Every structure is written in C-alpha cells, then in structure tokens.
TINUPA-746488 format. One record per residue (C-alpha): residue in one letter; chain; x, y, z. Coordinates in steps of 0.02 Angstrom, whole numbers, m for minus. Example, Ala and Ser with C-alpha at 12.3 -4.5 7.8 and 13.67 -1.06 7.14 Angstrom:
BEGIN
ROVO  rest  kette      xx      yy      zz
ROVO     A      A     615    m225     390
ROVO     S      A     684     m53     357
% end
This chain:
BEGIN
ROVO  rest  kette      xx      yy      zz
ROVO     X      A    4934    3746    5802
ROVO     X      A    4832    3882    5870
ROVO     X      A    4889    4064    5839
ROVO     X      A    4907    4113    6020
ROVO     X      A    4994    3942    6064
ROVO     X      A    5111    3987    5922
ROVO     X      A    5158    4167    5984
ROVO     X      A    5163    4088    6173
ROVO     X      A    5288    3954    6111
ROVO     X      A    5400    4067    6006
ROVO     X      A    5411    4197    6146
ROVO     X      A    5439    4067    6289
ROVO     X      A    5592    3999    6190
ROVO     X      A    5660    4169    6155
ROVO     X      A    5624    4144    5965
ROVO     X      A    5526    4316    5938
ROVO     X      A    5600    4452    5845
ROVO     X      A    5615    4558    6008
ROVO     X      A    5740    4439    6083
ROVO     X      A    5851    4439    5930
ROVO     X      A    5845    4628    5921
ROVO     X      A    5894    4633    6106
ROVO     X      A    6062    4567    6055
ROVO     X      A    6097    4721    5935
ROVO     X      A    6103    4865    6051
ROVO     X      A    6239    4991    6008
ROVO     X      A    6257    4925    5835
ROVO     X      A    6193    4994    5671
ROVO     X      A    6122    4850    5570
ROVO     X      A    6076    4867    5390
ROVO     X      A    6079    4722    5253
ROVO     X      A    6190    4815    5145
ROVO     X      A    6301    4912    5271
ROVO     X      A    6495    4905    5225
ROVO     X      A    6580    4886    5386
ROVO     X      A    6763    4864    5366
ROVO     X      A    6813    4719    5477
ROVO     X      A    6979    4806    5501
ROVO     X      A    6880    4958    5587
ROVO     X      A    6759    4864    5681
ROVO     X      A    6757    4682    5749
ROVO     X      A    6606    4578    5689
ROVO     X      A    6486    4547    5830
ROVO     X      A    6452    4362    5844
ROVO     X      A    6282    4393    5914
ROVO     X      A    6224    4459    5748
ROVO     X      A    6268    4301    5654
ROVO     X      A    6188    4206    5803
ROVO     X      A    6029    4302    5782
ROVO     X      A    6028    4289    5601
ROVO     X      A    6046    4095    5613
ROVO     X      A    5909    4073    5739
ROVO     X      A    5793    4182    5639
ROVO     X      A    5826    4080    5489
ROVO     X      A    5803    3924    5582
ROVO     X      A    5635    3987    5661
ROVO     X      A    5568    4042    5482
ROVO     X      A    5613    3864    5413
ROVO     X      A    5533    3780    5567
ROVO     X      A    5381    3877    5548
ROVO     X      A    5368    3858    5363
ROVO     X      A    5363    3663    5392
ROVO     X      A    5247    3657    5539
ROVO     X      A    5127    3795    5528
ROVO     X      A    4981    3799    5405
ROVO     X      A    5029    3909    5253
ROVO     X      A    4889    4038    5284
ROVO     X      A    4914    4065    5470
ROVO     X      A    5101    4083    5423
ROVO     X      A    5080    4213    5291
ROVO     X      A    4966    4300    5411
ROVO     X      A    5097    4307    5540
ROVO     X      A    5226    4362    5429
ROVO     X      A    5120    4511    5362
ROVO     X      A    5085    4567    5541
ROVO     X      A    5260    4554    5584
ROVO     X      A    5303    4658    5431
ROVO     X      A    5177    4785    5480
ROVO     X      A    5274    4809    5647
ROVO     X      A    5436    4842    5555
ROVO     X      A    5339    4972    5440
ROVO     X      A    5278    5075    5594
ROVO     X      A    5438    5169    5604
ROVO     X      A    5424    5230    5419
ROVO     X      A    5237    5251    5434
ROVO     X      A    5259    5369    5591
ROVO     X      A    5400    5463    5528
ROVO     X      A    5330    5498    5352
ROVO     X      A    5145    5497    5384
ROVO     X      A    5052    5596    5241
ROVO     X      A    5228    5635    5170
ROVO     X      A    5248    5527    5020
ROVO     X      A    5369    5640    4937
ROVO     X      A    5475    5642    5096
ROVO     X      A    5472    5456    5097
ROVO     X      A    5514    5427    4911
ROVO     X      A    5669    5541    4934
ROVO     X      A    5725    5443    5084
ROVO     X      A    5712    5278    5003
ROVO     X      A    5792    5340    4830
ROVO     X      A    5945    5388    4936
ROVO     X      A    5964    5224    5030
ROVO     X      A    5888    5073    4943
ROVO     X      A    5767    5116    4792
ROVO     X      A    5835    5136    4617
ROVO     X      A    5669    5212    4560
ROVO     X      A    5497    5258    4634
ROVO     X      A    5365    5293    4503
ROVO     X      A    5204    5372    4571
ROVO     X      A    5061    5396    4453
ROVO     X      A    4938    5509    4558
ROVO     X      A    4798    5496    4425
ROVO     X      A    4796    5305    4437
ROVO     X      A    4849    5295    4631
ROVO     X      A    4994    5185    4587
ROVO     X      A    5162    5189    4663
ROVO     X      A    5297    5068    4591
ROVO     X      A    5457    5042    4688
ROVO     X      A    5612    4954    4612
ROVO     X      A    5744    4927    4739
ROVO     X      A    5933    4930    4689
ROVO     X      A    6004    4775    4629
ROVO     X      A    6093    4670    4761
ROVO     X      A    6126    4500    4811
ROVO     X      A    6047    4496    4991
ROVO     X      A    5867    4524    5057
ROVO     X      A    5847    4704    5137
ROVO     X      A    5793    4626    5300
ROVO     X      A    5934    4642    5429
ROVO     X      A    5880    4469    5500
ROVO     X      A    5918    4386    5342
ROVO     X      A    6093    4336    5278
ROVO     X      A    6107    4341    5093
ROVO     X      A    5964    4235    5013
ROVO     X      A    5964    4111    5153
ROVO     X      A    5766    4101    5192
ROVO     X      A    5617    4032    5102
ROVO     X      A    5531    4141    4979
ROVO     X      A    5376    4139    5095
ROVO     X      A    5468    4270    5196
ROVO     X      A    5425    4394    5063
ROVO     X      A    5253    4415    5144
ROVO     X      A    5336    4505    5290
ROVO     X      A    5396    4641    5162
ROVO     X      A    5209    4650    5093
ROVO     X      A    5164    4687    5273
ROVO     X      A    5297    4821    5281
ROVO     X      A    5243    4910    5124
ROVO     X      A    5063    4904    5158
ROVO     X      A    5084    4982    5331
ROVO     X      A    5196    5116    5262
ROVO     X      A    5085    5166    5115
ROVO     X      A    4931    5164    5202
ROVO     X      A    5004    5290    5327
ROVO     X      A    5087    5392    5175
ROVO     X      A    4919    5413    5092
ROVO     X      A    4795    5392    5238
ROVO     X      A    4696    5261    5140
ROVO     X      A    4692    5084    5111
ROVO     X      A    4815    5003    4990
ROVO     X      A    4845    4839    4908
ROVO     X      A    5023    4777    4880
ROVO     X      A    5092    4669    4740
ROVO     X      A    5261    4586    4755
ROVO     X      A    5340    4603    4571
ROVO     X      A    5516    4540    4597
ROVO     X      A    5609    4464    4749
ROVO     X      A    5782    4427    4799
ROVO     X      A    5718    4274    4885
ROVO     X      A    5640    4217    4734
ROVO     X      A    5789    4231    4622
ROVO     X      A    5768    4396    4557
ROVO     X      A    5912    4524    4547
ROVO     X      A    5806    4657    4655
ROVO     X      A    5649    4668    4751
ROVO     X      A    5507    4775    4660
ROVO     X      A    5330    4822    4730
ROVO     X      A    5174    4899    4661
ROVO     X      A    5059    4989    4775
ROVO     X      A    4874    5025    4727
ROVO     X      A    4794    5160    4826
ROVO     X      A    4614    5098    4852
% end
C-alpha cells in the first residue's frame, strides 16, 4: 500500500486521529485522569474512539509494511509533540518542571554530555489518551518516539536521537526515554 493511499483510505473512512478527537470536545482527556463516575457520567464516545483507534492500530500493524508503519507512527507522534514544542521552545527547565508535576518521576539532564533521561511514573496504562490500559501492540511506542523527538529538538534547538528504555506496552512498569543531543 502506498503512503498516500493509506492516508486517503484512513481519512475517507474516518479512521484518522482528527476524527476521534472531534468526539472529545468539552472533555478533558488524560490517560491517568481520575474522574469520579458519581460526579461525571462516562462519555461513550471516548470508549468508542479508543476501541476504533485500537482496531486501526492492529489493522495497520497487520497490513502495512513495518518500516512504513513505524514512519507513520513517528510522524503522528511529532504532531502530538507540537503542543509542547511550541509552548516550551528553548525552555527545557520549564518543560522538565511541567512533566515532573504531571507524569515524570525523574528527569536527569547531563548538560556536559547532552543527555536527558526521563523516567515516567509507574502506572498500568499507556500515557496516550487514545489507548486503554495496555490494549495496543508495542509498535505503537514509535509514536512516543516521534513525540519525544519533536519536543526535545524544540527545547534545545538542535537535532536529537531518542531511545526508548522501558515501555508499558512492552511489559515494563513505566516508560523511560533517553534523548541524546546531536
């Protein structure tokens, strides 16, 4: 399947992320949000969107060649990373403080070596709001690699390489990344 045909088909059938996100207006969606069911009714559209996204990922994993699929996931991740890349451009310390207050247990930055290691908090679910628990193939972690690359290249205004050290979807207790400034 050609790349442009893949995107054309996905968007034609409403399977792209933009379609799923259109269901989420007026809702705050975070993978680890703790909304009390008694205070707020669960929106069926979130479950529906997560199920369709899971199905899309499994279908693509089974039908698209691996290199193409990884490339698409990294590009998708870069789109997710744009928000933080724009908000914290050239402000790594501000970004580190933000992620430590939300989902990172530790951020280690060795300025001399140009290495940043982020260890997320221990949890039982992927940080992506499109994923329910661990209900996705591990290849999806390439989306996170694209997100991290986009963010850290913006934080430091230079290219970075990103390594996934640990992953919830690969059976680890947390996700962990190392970014090497190039």
